[in-house]
All heavy atoms as TSV, in Angstrom:
chain	resi	resn	atom	element	x	y	z
A	1	MET	N	N	162.089	116.633	239.935
A	1	MET	CA	C	161.106	115.621	239.436
A	1	MET	C	C	160.539	116.061	238.143
A	1	MET	O	O	160.367	115.224	237.209
A	1	MET	CB	C	160.002	115.558	240.484
A	1	MET	CG	C	159.114	114.360	240.180
A	1	MET	SD	S	159.939	112.846	240.390
A	1	MET	CE	C	158.457	111.835	240.515
A	2	THR	N	N	160.347	117.375	237.893
A	2	THR	CA	C	159.754	117.799	236.647
A	2	THR	C	C	160.739	117.574	235.475
A	2	THR	O	O	160.290	117.169	234.395
A	2	THR	CB	C	159.417	119.302	236.668
A	2	THR	OG1	O	158.538	119.422	237.837
A	2	THR	CG2	C	158.802	119.783	235.449
A	3	LYS	N	N	161.948	117.694	235.654
A	3	LYS	CA	C	163.020	117.467	234.710
A	3	LYS	C	C	163.048	115.998	234.315
A	3	LYS	O	O	163.150	115.598	233.063
A	3	LYS	CB	C	164.379	117.954	235.207
A	3	LYS	CG	C	165.447	117.751	234.182
A	3	LYS	CD	C	165.272	118.835	233.159
A	3	LYS	CE	C	166.622	118.905	232.320
A	3	LYS	NZ	N	166.482	119.775	231.203
A	4	LYS	N	N	162.874	115.072	235.245
A	4	LYS	CA	C	162.800	113.626	234.961
A	4	LYS	C	C	161.580	113.243	234.159
A	4	LYS	O	O	161.719	112.547	233.191
A	4	LYS	CB	C	162.877	112.906	236.301
A	4	LYS	CG	C	162.960	111.373	236.126
A	4	LYS	CD	C	163.056	110.803	237.528
A	4	LYS	CE	C	163.250	109.237	237.331
A	4	LYS	NZ	N	163.336	108.593	238.731
A	5	LYS	N	N	160.451	113.941	234.492
A	5	LYS	CA	C	159.266	113.658	233.787
A	5	LYS	C	C	159.330	114.061	232.297
A	5	LYS	O	O	158.925	113.448	231.383
A	5	LYS	CB	C	158.096	114.372	234.438
A	5	LYS	CG	C	157.435	113.602	235.608
A	5	LYS	CD	C	156.140	114.251	235.969
A	5	LYS	CE	C	155.420	113.389	236.998
A	5	LYS	NZ	N	154.216	114.226	237.439
A	6	SER	N	N	159.979	115.196	232.165
A	6	SER	CA	C	160.187	115.808	230.885
A	6	SER	C	C	161.159	114.923	230.042
A	6	SER	O	O	160.864	114.597	228.816
A	6	SER	CB	C	160.755	117.215	230.919
A	6	SER	OG	O	161.025	117.753	229.726
A	7	LEU	N	N	162.136	114.431	230.704
A	7	LEU	CA	C	163.062	113.514	229.931
A	7	LEU	C	C	162.343	112.211	229.613
A	7	LEU	O	O	162.525	111.656	228.393
A	7	LEU	CB	C	164.319	113.212	230.859
A	7	LEU	CG	C	165.450	112.443	230.115
A	7	LEU	CD1	C	166.002	113.175	228.970
A	7	LEU	CD2	C	166.551	112.197	231.195
A	8	ILE	N	N	161.625	111.594	230.461
A	8	ILE	CA	C	160.888	110.340	230.201
A	8	ILE	C	C	159.862	110.612	229.064
A	8	ILE	O	O	159.764	109.815	228.095
A	8	ILE	CB	C	160.170	109.831	231.475
A	8	ILE	CG1	C	161.278	109.281	232.459
A	8	ILE	CG2	C	159.216	108.690	231.111
A	8	ILE	CD1	C	160.746	109.063	233.784
A	9	ARG	N	N	159.126	111.775	229.142
A	9	ARG	CA	C	158.185	112.006	228.047
A	9	ARG	C	C	158.851	112.189	226.707
A	9	ARG	O	O	158.343	111.577	225.689
A	9	ARG	CB	C	157.495	113.303	228.373
A	9	ARG	CG	C	156.349	113.780	227.488
A	9	ARG	CD	C	155.737	115.080	227.976
A	9	ARG	NE	N	154.749	115.505	227.086
A	9	ARG	CZ	C	155.000	116.213	225.946
A	9	ARG	NH1	N	156.218	116.477	225.658
A	9	ARG	NH2	N	154.040	116.592	225.130
A	10	THR	N	N	159.979	112.873	226.608
A	10	THR	CA	C	160.730	112.979	225.365
A	10	THR	C	C	161.208	111.658	224.937
A	10	THR	O	O	161.071	111.303	223.677
A	10	THR	CB	C	161.925	113.985	225.555
A	10	THR	OG1	O	161.379	115.229	225.938
A	10	THR	CG2	C	162.633	114.090	224.216
A	11	ALA	N	N	161.775	110.805	225.830
A	11	ALA	CA	C	162.262	109.486	225.374
A	11	ALA	C	C	161.038	108.615	224.897
A	11	ALA	O	O	161.222	107.894	223.926
A	11	ALA	CB	C	162.781	108.835	226.582
A	12	LEU	N	N	159.816	108.737	225.450
A	12	LEU	CA	C	158.743	108.032	224.890
A	12	LEU	C	C	158.317	108.493	223.515
A	12	LEU	O	O	157.899	107.611	222.682
A	12	LEU	CB	C	157.431	108.127	225.888
A	12	LEU	CG	C	157.686	107.356	227.270
A	12	LEU	CD1	C	156.560	107.611	228.113
A	12	LEU	CD2	C	157.803	105.915	226.976
A	13	PHE	N	N	158.405	109.765	223.286
A	13	PHE	CA	C	158.036	110.271	221.975
A	13	PHE	C	C	159.070	109.721	220.978
A	13	PHE	O	O	158.761	109.419	219.898
A	13	PHE	CB	C	157.994	111.789	221.954
A	13	PHE	CG	C	156.630	112.315	222.199
A	13	PHE	CD1	C	156.270	112.670	223.532
A	13	PHE	CD2	C	155.909	112.716	221.172
A	13	PHE	CE1	C	154.997	113.236	223.674
A	13	PHE	CE2	C	154.564	113.146	221.322
A	13	PHE	CZ	C	154.149	113.495	222.604
A	14	VAL	N	N	160.387	109.715	221.342
A	14	VAL	CA	C	161.443	109.268	220.424
A	14	VAL	C	C	161.244	107.801	220.118
A	14	VAL	O	O	161.343	107.245	219.048
A	14	VAL	CB	C	162.850	109.612	221.029
A	14	VAL	CG1	C	163.925	108.939	220.194
A	14	VAL	CG2	C	163.073	111.134	221.050
A	15	LEU	N	N	160.944	106.992	221.179
A	15	LEU	CA	C	160.765	105.587	221.046
A	15	LEU	C	C	159.506	105.282	220.195
A	15	LEU	O	O	159.549	104.395	219.356
A	15	LEU	CB	C	160.748	104.891	222.388
A	15	LEU	CG	C	162.044	104.753	223.149
A	15	LEU	CD1	C	161.912	104.244	224.577
A	15	LEU	CD2	C	163.123	103.946	222.376
A	16	GLY	N	N	158.455	106.087	220.449
A	16	GLY	CA	C	157.285	105.863	219.664
A	16	GLY	C	C	157.556	106.204	218.176
A	16	GLY	O	O	157.033	105.553	217.259
A	17	GLY	N	N	158.303	107.208	217.990
A	17	GLY	CA	C	158.679	107.577	216.575
A	17	GLY	C	C	159.464	106.492	215.942
A	17	GLY	O	O	159.274	106.192	214.715
A	18	ALA	N	N	160.425	105.892	216.673
A	18	ALA	CA	C	161.251	104.762	216.093
A	18	ALA	C	C	160.303	103.540	215.741
A	18	ALA	O	O	160.413	102.950	214.765
A	18	ALA	CB	C	162.349	104.308	217.071
A	19	LEU	N	N	159.396	103.318	216.631
A	19	LEU	CA	C	158.502	102.235	216.462
A	19	LEU	C	C	157.543	102.480	215.165
A	19	LEU	O	O	157.396	101.604	214.356
A	19	LEU	CB	C	157.547	102.000	217.684
A	19	LEU	CG	C	156.615	100.845	217.445
A	19	LEU	CD1	C	157.228	99.492	217.343
A	19	LEU	CD2	C	155.661	100.771	218.707
A	20	ALA	N	N	157.070	103.669	215.057
A	20	ALA	CA	C	156.328	104.000	213.913
A	20	ALA	C	C	157.167	103.987	212.633
A	20	ALA	O	O	156.607	103.488	211.580
A	20	ALA	CB	C	155.742	105.437	214.114
A	21	GLY	N	N	158.405	104.294	212.660
A	21	GLY	CA	C	159.219	104.228	211.540
A	21	GLY	C	C	159.552	102.776	211.128
A	21	GLY	O	O	159.494	102.390	209.938
A	22	PHE	N	N	159.707	101.943	212.194
A	22	PHE	CA	C	159.916	100.534	211.836
A	22	PHE	C	C	158.636	100.014	211.164
A	22	PHE	O	O	158.706	99.139	210.286
A	22	PHE	CB	C	160.312	99.708	213.151
A	22	PHE	CG	C	160.521	98.260	212.909
A	22	PHE	CD1	C	161.566	97.807	212.237
A	22	PHE	CD2	C	159.436	97.347	213.259
A	22	PHE	CE1	C	161.801	96.452	211.977
A	22	PHE	CE2	C	159.654	96.037	213.077
A	22	PHE	CZ	C	160.907	95.495	212.431
A	23	LEU	N	N	157.510	100.224	211.759
A	23	LEU	CA	C	156.263	99.713	211.249
A	23	LEU	C	C	155.946	100.260	209.813
A	23	LEU	O	O	155.553	99.465	208.943
A	23	LEU	CB	C	155.073	100.087	212.213
A	23	LEU	CG	C	155.060	99.323	213.524
A	23	LEU	CD1	C	153.916	99.926	214.325
A	23	LEU	CD2	C	154.897	97.939	213.330
A	24	TYR	N	N	156.280	101.506	209.627
A	24	TYR	CA	C	156.164	102.064	208.223
A	24	TYR	C	C	157.070	101.317	207.290
A	24	TYR	O	O	156.654	101.033	206.190
A	24	TYR	CB	C	156.506	103.548	208.230
A	24	TYR	CG	C	156.310	104.116	206.882
A	24	TYR	CD1	C	155.008	104.628	206.503
A	24	TYR	CD2	C	157.358	104.281	206.012
A	24	TYR	CE1	C	154.857	105.187	205.272
A	24	TYR	CE2	C	157.247	104.822	204.769
A	24	TYR	CZ	C	155.895	105.229	204.362
A	24	TYR	OH	O	155.674	105.808	203.146
A	25	TYR	N	N	158.335	100.986	207.680
A	25	TYR	CA	C	159.276	100.309	206.803
A	25	TYR	C	C	158.755	98.943	206.522
A	25	TYR	O	O	158.855	98.451	205.375
A	25	TYR	CB	C	160.580	100.190	207.433
A	25	TYR	CG	C	161.499	99.203	206.783
A	25	TYR	CD1	C	162.142	99.638	205.698
A	25	TYR	CD2	C	161.787	97.941	207.307
A	25	TYR	CE1	C	163.086	98.715	204.983
A	25	TYR	CE2	C	162.621	97.047	206.600
A	25	TYR	CZ	C	163.191	97.470	205.450
A	25	TYR	OH	O	164.007	96.576	204.807
A	26	GLN	N	N	158.167	98.205	207.513
A	26	GLN	CA	C	157.656	96.818	207.360
A	26	GLN	C	C	156.550	96.836	206.406
A	26	GLN	O	O	156.450	95.927	205.596
A	26	GLN	CB	C	157.280	96.322	208.629
A	26	GLN	CG	C	158.449	95.836	209.513
A	26	GLN	CD	C	159.117	94.634	208.920
A	26	GLN	OE1	O	158.825	94.139	207.883
A	26	GLN	NE2	N	160.151	94.274	209.713
A	27	PHE	N	N	155.596	97.802	206.523
A	27	PHE	CA	C	154.340	97.584	205.744
A	27	PHE	C	C	154.360	98.504	204.458
A	27	PHE	O	O	153.588	98.015	203.473
A	27	PHE	CB	C	153.197	98.027	206.667
A	27	PHE	CG	C	153.006	97.093	207.741
A	27	PHE	CD1	C	153.202	97.486	209.061
A	27	PHE	CD2	C	152.554	95.802	207.510
A	27	PHE	CE1	C	152.995	96.583	210.154
A	27	PHE	CE2	C	152.317	94.896	208.561
A	27	PHE	CZ	C	152.590	95.303	209.878
A	28	PHE	N	N	155.081	99.576	204.406
A	28	PHE	CA	C	154.925	100.489	203.276
A	28	PHE	C	C	156.329	100.815	202.568
A	28	PHE	O	O	156.373	101.429	201.573
A	28	PHE	CB	C	154.311	101.841	203.684
A	28	PHE	CG	C	153.043	101.716	204.254
A	28	PHE	CD1	C	152.809	101.911	205.588
A	28	PHE	CD2	C	151.942	101.268	203.594
A	28	PHE	CE1	C	151.560	101.706	206.249
A	28	PHE	CE2	C	150.663	101.122	204.094
A	28	PHE	CZ	C	150.484	101.352	205.562
A	29	GLY	N	N	157.387	100.516	203.263
A	29	GLY	CA	C	158.721	100.878	202.753
A	29	GLY	C	C	159.126	100.116	201.470
A	29	GLY	O	O	158.767	98.998	201.214
A	30	CYS	N	N	159.885	100.840	200.572
A	30	CYS	CA	C	160.224	100.104	199.401
A	30	CYS	C	C	161.606	99.462	199.668
A	30	CYS	O	O	162.453	99.821	200.545
A	30	CYS	CB	C	160.303	100.986	198.254
A	30	CYS	SG	S	161.464	102.532	198.525
A	31	THR	N	N	161.974	98.520	198.798
A	31	THR	CA	C	163.237	97.809	198.990
A	31	THR	C	C	164.425	98.407	198.321
A	31	THR	O	O	165.648	98.287	198.803
A	31	THR	CB	C	163.031	96.325	198.602
A	31	THR	OG1	O	162.669	96.323	197.239
A	31	THR	CG2	C	162.213	95.585	199.420
A	32	THR	N	N	164.290	99.112	197.210
A	32	THR	CA	C	165.301	99.701	196.552
A	32	THR	C	C	164.879	101.100	195.948
A	32	THR	O	O	163.752	101.266	195.663
A	32	THR	CB	C	165.801	98.948	195.361
A	32	THR	OG1	O	164.739	98.649	194.435
A	32	THR	CG2	C	166.430	97.550	195.784
A	33	GLY	N	N	165.762	102.044	195.800
A	33	GLY	CA	C	165.490	103.251	195.195
A	33	GLY	C	C	164.967	104.373	195.985
A	33	GLY	O	O	165.116	105.498	195.576
A	34	CYS	N	N	164.487	104.056	197.190
A	34	CYS	CA	C	164.017	105.077	198.058
A	34	CYS	C	C	165.137	105.615	199.010
A	34	CYS	O	O	165.825	104.679	199.604
A	34	CYS	CB	C	162.774	104.641	198.857
A	34	CYS	SG	S	161.516	104.008	197.898
A	35	ALA	N	N	165.272	106.900	199.277
A	35	ALA	CA	C	166.360	107.374	200.007
A	35	ALA	C	C	166.215	107.020	201.575
A	35	ALA	O	O	167.211	106.665	202.183
A	35	ALA	CB	C	166.494	108.816	199.813
A	36	ILE	N	N	164.987	107.102	202.110
A	36	ILE	CA	C	164.746	106.948	203.490
A	36	ILE	C	C	164.121	105.630	203.794
A	36	ILE	O	O	164.647	104.853	204.708
A	36	ILE	CB	C	163.983	108.021	204.093
A	36	ILE	CG1	C	164.591	109.397	203.896
A	36	ILE	CG2	C	163.566	107.768	205.478
A	36	ILE	CD1	C	163.893	110.603	204.422
A	37	THR	N	N	163.106	105.157	203.064
A	37	THR	CA	C	162.300	104.060	203.389
A	37	THR	C	C	162.996	102.665	202.934
A	37	THR	O	O	162.436	101.693	203.206
A	37	THR	CB	C	160.885	104.183	202.994
A	37	THR	OG1	O	160.944	104.283	201.531
A	37	THR	CG2	C	160.151	105.321	203.576
A	38	SER	N	N	164.097	102.725	202.236
A	38	SER	CA	C	164.750	101.416	201.781
A	38	SER	C	C	165.541	100.832	202.886
A	38	SER	O	O	165.966	99.678	202.726
A	38	SER	CB	C	165.500	101.610	200.522
A	38	SER	OG	O	166.531	102.563	200.741
A	39	ASN	N	N	165.876	101.655	203.914
A	39	ASN	CA	C	166.705	101.189	204.931
A	39	ASN	C	C	165.965	101.295	206.333
A	39	ASN	O	O	165.597	102.510	206.635
A	39	ASN	CB	C	168.085	102.032	205.000
A	39	ASN	CG	C	168.998	101.530	206.056
A	39	ASN	OD1	O	168.653	100.894	206.944
A	39	ASN	ND2	N	170.256	101.979	205.911
A	40	PRO	N	N	165.816	100.257	207.072
A	40	PRO	CA	C	164.980	100.347	208.306
A	40	PRO	C	C	165.725	101.328	209.296
A	40	PRO	O	O	164.913	101.955	210.077
A	40	PRO	CB	C	164.903	98.932	208.865
A	40	PRO	CG	C	166.003	98.179	208.144
A	40	PRO	CD	C	166.135	98.916	206.906
A	41	TYR	N	N	166.944	101.288	209.361
A	41	TYR	CA	C	167.678	102.174	210.387
A	41	TYR	C	C	167.442	103.712	209.999
A	41	TYR	O	O	167.231	104.445	210.925
A	41	TYR	CB	C	169.140	101.822	210.364
A	41	TYR	CG	C	169.371	100.374	210.770
A	41	TYR	CD1	C	169.915	99.478	209.955
A	41	TYR	CD2	C	168.985	99.957	212.141
A	41	TYR	CE1	C	170.085	98.069	210.326
A	41	TYR	CE2	C	169.216	98.650	212.535
A	41	TYR	CZ	C	169.693	97.705	211.603
A	41	TYR	OH	O	169.903	96.414	211.967
A	42	LEU	N	N	167.533	103.938	208.761
A	42	LEU	CA	C	167.300	105.403	208.367
A	42	LEU	C	C	165.834	105.868	208.678
A	42	LEU	O	O	165.672	106.918	209.123
A	42	LEU	CB	C	167.638	105.588	206.887
A	42	LEU	CG	C	169.096	105.667	206.587
A	42	LEU	CD1	C	169.326	105.836	205.055
A	42	LEU	CD2	C	169.860	106.737	207.345
A	43	THR	N	N	164.926	104.879	208.344
A	43	THR	CA	C	163.528	105.207	208.627
A	43	THR	C	C	163.250	105.344	210.103
A	43	THR	O	O	162.584	106.379	210.489
A	43	THR	CB	C	162.643	104.074	208.125
A	43	THR	OG1	O	162.919	103.731	206.734
A	43	THR	CG2	C	161.179	104.421	208.201
A	44	MET	N	N	163.795	104.529	210.933
A	44	MET	CA	C	163.687	104.673	212.338
A	44	MET	C	C	164.379	105.969	212.918
A	44	MET	O	O	163.846	106.639	213.777
A	44	MET	CB	C	164.195	103.428	213.132
A	44	MET	CG	C	163.343	102.193	212.785
A	44	MET	SD	S	164.065	100.622	213.462
A	44	MET	CE	C	164.184	100.985	215.195
A	45	LEU	N	N	165.541	106.260	212.356
A	45	LEU	CA	C	166.144	107.471	212.805
A	45	LEU	C	C	165.443	108.696	212.395
A	45	LEU	O	O	165.382	109.641	213.254
A	45	LEU	CB	C	167.622	107.536	212.175
A	45	LEU	CG	C	168.507	108.674	212.531
A	45	LEU	CD1	C	168.908	108.636	213.973
A	45	LEU	CD2	C	169.686	108.640	211.588
A	46	TYR	N	N	165.006	108.762	211.247
A	46	TYR	CA	C	164.245	109.899	210.772
A	46	TYR	C	C	162.925	110.088	211.555
A	46	TYR	O	O	162.578	111.161	212.052
A	46	TYR	CB	C	163.834	109.683	209.289
A	46	TYR	CG	C	162.963	110.872	208.653
A	46	TYR	CD1	C	163.566	112.129	208.424
A	46	TYR	CD2	C	161.637	110.678	208.445
A	46	TYR	CE1	C	162.788	113.172	207.928
A	46	TYR	CE2	C	160.894	111.671	207.956
A	46	TYR	CZ	C	161.448	112.881	207.700
A	46	TYR	OH	O	160.722	113.935	207.167
A	47	THR	N	N	162.169	109.050	211.796
A	47	THR	CA	C	160.910	109.210	212.524
A	47	THR	C	C	161.208	109.438	214.030
A	47	THR	O	O	160.362	110.055	214.705
A	47	THR	CB	C	160.014	108.008	212.372
A	47	THR	OG1	O	160.616	106.888	212.629
A	47	THR	CG2	C	159.460	108.012	210.922
A	48	SER	N	N	162.282	108.937	214.562
A	48	SER	CA	C	162.660	109.279	215.936
A	48	SER	C	C	162.940	110.753	216.079
A	48	SER	O	O	162.541	111.390	217.053
A	48	SER	CB	C	163.924	108.469	216.374
A	48	SER	OG	O	163.656	107.090	216.384
A	49	PHE	N	N	163.528	111.307	215.033
A	49	PHE	CA	C	163.881	112.790	215.049
A	49	PHE	C	C	162.504	113.601	215.042
A	49	PHE	O	O	162.342	114.480	215.753
A	49	PHE	CB	C	164.789	113.172	213.915
A	49	PHE	CG	C	165.096	114.613	213.827
A	49	PHE	CD1	C	165.840	115.209	214.751
A	49	PHE	CD2	C	164.482	115.405	212.823
A	49	PHE	CE1	C	166.100	116.565	214.698
A	49	PHE	CE2	C	164.783	116.657	212.583
A	49	PHE	CZ	C	165.465	117.344	213.615
A	50	VAL	N	N	161.559	113.055	214.287
A	50	VAL	CA	C	160.285	113.706	214.074
A	50	VAL	C	C	159.593	113.623	215.496
A	50	VAL	O	O	158.934	114.534	215.949
A	50	VAL	CB	C	159.425	113.084	213.000
A	50	VAL	CG1	C	157.976	113.577	213.061
A	50	VAL	CG2	C	160.088	113.449	211.645
A	51	GLY	N	N	159.734	112.390	216.124
A	51	GLY	CA	C	159.123	112.277	217.538
A	51	GLY	C	C	159.665	113.273	218.577
A	51	GLY	O	O	159.009	113.839	219.386
A	52	TRP	N	N	161.030	113.489	218.445
A	52	TRP	CA	C	161.692	114.410	219.276
A	52	TRP	C	C	161.160	115.855	218.983
A	52	TRP	O	O	160.931	116.575	219.926
A	52	TRP	CB	C	163.144	114.356	219.078
A	52	TRP	CG	C	163.991	115.336	219.782
A	52	TRP	CD1	C	164.208	115.288	221.132
A	52	TRP	CD2	C	164.688	116.445	219.382
A	52	TRP	NE1	N	165.001	116.411	221.564
A	52	TRP	CE2	C	165.305	117.040	220.417
A	52	TRP	CE3	C	164.840	116.996	218.087
A	52	TRP	CZ2	C	166.098	118.215	220.347
A	52	TRP	CZ3	C	165.571	118.131	217.982
A	52	TRP	CH2	C	166.130	118.731	219.018
A	53	LEU	N	N	161.035	116.204	217.740
A	53	LEU	CA	C	160.478	117.560	217.366
A	53	LEU	C	C	159.060	117.686	217.862
A	53	LEU	O	O	158.709	118.748	218.455
A	53	LEU	CB	C	160.549	117.741	215.919
A	53	LEU	CG	C	161.918	117.887	215.225
A	53	LEU	CD1	C	161.703	118.008	213.794
A	53	LEU	CD2	C	162.555	119.172	215.783
A	54	ILE	N	N	158.204	116.669	217.847
A	54	ILE	CA	C	156.898	116.718	218.270
A	54	ILE	C	C	156.839	116.904	219.797
A	54	ILE	O	O	156.059	117.659	220.395
A	54	ILE	CB	C	156.024	115.573	217.848
A	54	ILE	CG1	C	155.840	115.683	216.241
A	54	ILE	CG2	C	154.694	115.337	218.559
A	54	ILE	CD1	C	155.226	114.353	215.658
A	55	ALA	N	N	157.741	116.199	220.420
A	55	ALA	CA	C	157.787	116.233	221.999
A	55	ALA	C	C	158.199	117.739	222.420
A	55	ALA	O	O	157.620	118.188	223.390
A	55	ALA	CB	C	158.858	115.311	222.572
A	56	GLY	N	N	159.075	118.286	221.692
A	56	GLY	CA	C	159.552	119.621	222.067
A	56	GLY	C	C	158.404	120.654	221.649
A	56	GLY	O	O	158.109	121.681	222.389
A	57	ALA	N	N	157.677	120.471	220.641
A	57	ALA	CA	C	156.618	121.303	220.230
A	57	ALA	C	C	155.394	121.285	221.073
A	57	ALA	O	O	154.621	122.269	221.229
A	57	ALA	CB	C	156.219	121.062	218.825
A	58	THR	N	N	155.139	120.212	221.634
A	58	THR	CA	C	153.970	120.017	222.559
A	58	THR	C	C	154.264	120.130	223.988
A	58	THR	O	O	153.364	119.886	224.858
A	58	THR	CB	C	153.270	118.688	222.230
A	58	THR	OG1	O	154.260	117.566	222.489
A	58	THR	CG2	C	152.853	118.580	220.762
A	59	LYS	N	N	155.461	120.586	224.336
A	59	LYS	CA	C	155.885	120.617	225.745
A	59	LYS	C	C	155.112	121.847	226.336
A	59	LYS	O	O	155.070	122.855	225.774
A	59	LYS	CB	C	157.389	120.774	225.846
A	59	LYS	CG	C	157.921	120.960	227.157
A	59	LYS	CD	C	159.396	120.878	227.294
A	59	LYS	CE	C	159.952	122.057	226.533
A	59	LYS	NZ	N	161.354	122.281	226.742
A	60	LYS	N	N	154.636	121.629	227.555
A	60	LYS	CA	C	154.053	122.679	228.272
A	60	LYS	C	C	155.146	123.619	228.901
A	60	LYS	O	O	156.049	123.168	229.565
A	60	LYS	CB	C	153.135	122.242	229.438
A	60	LYS	CG	C	151.896	121.443	228.961
A	60	LYS	CD	C	151.074	120.917	230.077
A	60	LYS	CE	C	149.880	120.196	229.605
A	60	LYS	NZ	N	149.074	119.748	230.736
A	61	GLU	N	N	154.965	124.909	228.783
A	61	GLU	CA	C	155.930	125.802	229.352
A	61	GLU	C	C	155.534	126.037	230.748
A	61	GLU	O	O	154.489	125.804	231.283
A	61	GLU	CB	C	155.843	127.233	228.582
A	61	GLU	CG	C	156.230	126.995	227.205
A	61	GLU	CD	C	157.706	126.662	227.004
A	61	GLU	OE1	O	158.574	127.094	227.815
A	61	GLU	OE2	O	157.959	125.990	225.980
A	62	ASN	N	N	156.668	126.445	231.490
A	62	ASN	CA	C	156.575	126.808	232.945
A	62	ASN	C	C	155.736	128.086	233.175
A	62	ASN	O	O	156.085	129.068	232.592
A	62	ASN	CB	C	157.859	126.892	233.551
A	62	ASN	CG	C	157.809	126.940	235.063
A	62	ASN	OD1	O	156.762	126.896	235.663
A	62	ASN	ND2	N	158.956	127.085	235.717
A	63	SER	N	N	154.543	127.866	233.833
A	63	SER	CA	C	153.699	129.055	234.047
A	63	SER	C	C	154.090	129.973	235.163
A	63	SER	O	O	153.479	130.973	235.482
A	63	SER	CB	C	152.289	128.560	234.334
A	63	SER	OG	O	152.193	127.805	235.378
A	64	ASP	N	N	155.176	129.685	235.919
A	64	ASP	CA	C	155.707	130.428	237.052
A	64	ASP	C	C	156.405	131.732	236.523
A	64	ASP	O	O	156.579	132.651	237.285
A	64	ASP	CB	C	156.601	129.651	237.904
A	64	ASP	CG	C	155.834	128.481	238.623
A	64	ASP	OD1	O	154.621	128.609	238.768
A	64	ASP	OD2	O	156.528	127.517	239.014
A	65	SER	N	N	156.906	131.722	235.286
A	65	SER	CA	C	157.693	132.873	234.838
A	65	SER	C	C	156.622	133.942	234.409
A	65	SER	O	O	155.576	133.761	233.933
A	65	SER	CB	C	158.578	132.450	233.671
A	65	SER	OG	O	157.760	131.981	232.692
A	66	CYS	N	N	157.194	135.150	234.435
A	66	CYS	CA	C	156.461	136.317	234.074
A	66	CYS	C	C	156.984	136.938	232.817
A	66	CYS	O	O	158.162	137.248	232.753
A	66	CYS	CB	C	156.434	137.403	235.174
A	66	CYS	SG	S	155.576	138.863	234.778
A	67	ASN	N	N	156.107	136.985	231.839
A	67	ASN	CA	C	156.538	137.620	230.477
A	67	ASN	C	C	156.090	138.962	230.422
A	67	ASN	O	O	154.843	139.182	230.270
A	67	ASN	CB	C	156.063	136.700	229.287
A	67	ASN	CG	C	156.670	135.368	229.273
A	67	ASN	OD1	O	157.832	135.263	229.669
A	67	ASN	ND2	N	155.962	134.410	228.819
A	68	ILE	N	N	156.907	139.968	230.434
A	68	ILE	CA	C	156.550	141.390	230.304
A	68	ILE	C	C	156.953	141.867	229.045
A	68	ILE	O	O	157.884	141.723	228.499
A	68	ILE	CB	C	157.219	142.237	231.418
A	68	ILE	CG1	C	156.704	141.737	232.834
A	68	ILE	CG2	C	156.855	143.644	231.259
A	68	ILE	CD1	C	157.284	142.437	234.056
């Protein structure tokens, strides 16, 4: 069950990142000349990756293990 929750949490962060990227493209993205923000798919891919990184960085570690 914990693995399923972790997978769902990561998926939500990735989807949230994609949504944030799409909104950024719609409101702030340029149409030509910009490497990332001129293409909505690249913007969404980039921010999805950032969402995945944030999900991994904020993940709670298992407290059952002993670190000696």
